[in-house]
C-alpha positions, 0 to 999 in steps of 0.5 A: 389815369384810374377813375374816382369810384363813384362811393368814394367819400372826398377828403375831408379838409381840416380847418386851419389852426389858430395862431396863438395869438387868435386863440387868445382873442377867442378865448377872452372874447368867450369869457367875457360873458361868462365873467360877467354871469359868474364873476371870478367864481367861473371855473376855466373848464366852464369857459373852455365847453363854452368855446369848444375846446378842452381846458389845456388850450386855454394854459397853453396861451394863458399862464393861470385863471389869474392871467386870463381875467386881467386879459378880459378886464383889459380887453373890456376897458380897451376902447378899441370897439368903442372908438371905432364905432365912433369913427364910423358914425357919417359926419354928413348927418346933424350934429344932434344926430351924430351925438346921439349915436356917439352916447349910444355907443358910448353908453353902451361900452359903459355898460358892458364894462360896468357889468362885467368889474360890477361881477368881479367885485361882487365875487371878490375878484380884482379891483381894475386898478390893479390890472398889469398895462391898462391904461384908462387915462389912455382910453380917455384921451382917444374916446376925446378925440374921436368925439373932436373929429364927430365935432369938427364939422360944426367947429365955427359954430362951437362957443369952445374948441372941439376938444374941449367941447368933446371933454364936456360931453364926455364928463357929461355923458358919464357922471348924469347922476341918477334920480329915483323920480325920473328916468334916466336921460335918453341919449337923444335927451341928454344931447338935446340938454348938452347942446339947448341947455335945461330951459324947455322951447329954446328959452333964454 
């Protein structure tokens, strides 16, 4: 048996290749912050450089730039990340803490979506309503269901079923009006108003 030479460089192993679906997901994740910054004016060459791939690789998993933009909007609209965060909230915490965490997660989700859609709108991109295969109503329903699960431990103390309270909380979270002279409510302040009303000191 021949002993290996001391100065011999060991053979380098190549990293396993990505499947088309894995590569597609990686490109989308790379493209979203660039689209948020540059809108639809972002080039596939810029996206490819950021992803560390050749531009041709993009067109092996996307028919054209428009399909890539559509996929990025669909990913931003997807509730999956927000639902995972909601499901990870510790149910043993007091209800105000659970709802404050939920508010933070959902506001972050909507901020990401708003930044992406706003950037595309300002640069002449397609309105999100034209995105193929995106069910906004379904996303809302799934997020409300996850919120209802957070409310379930306190079901006996609620005035209404958890599903209805979840819908009310969801509506308040995304329709709170902005005022020029007052800062926006923090997630915890919003939860306090939702649970205890607008009167200070718990007065009735």
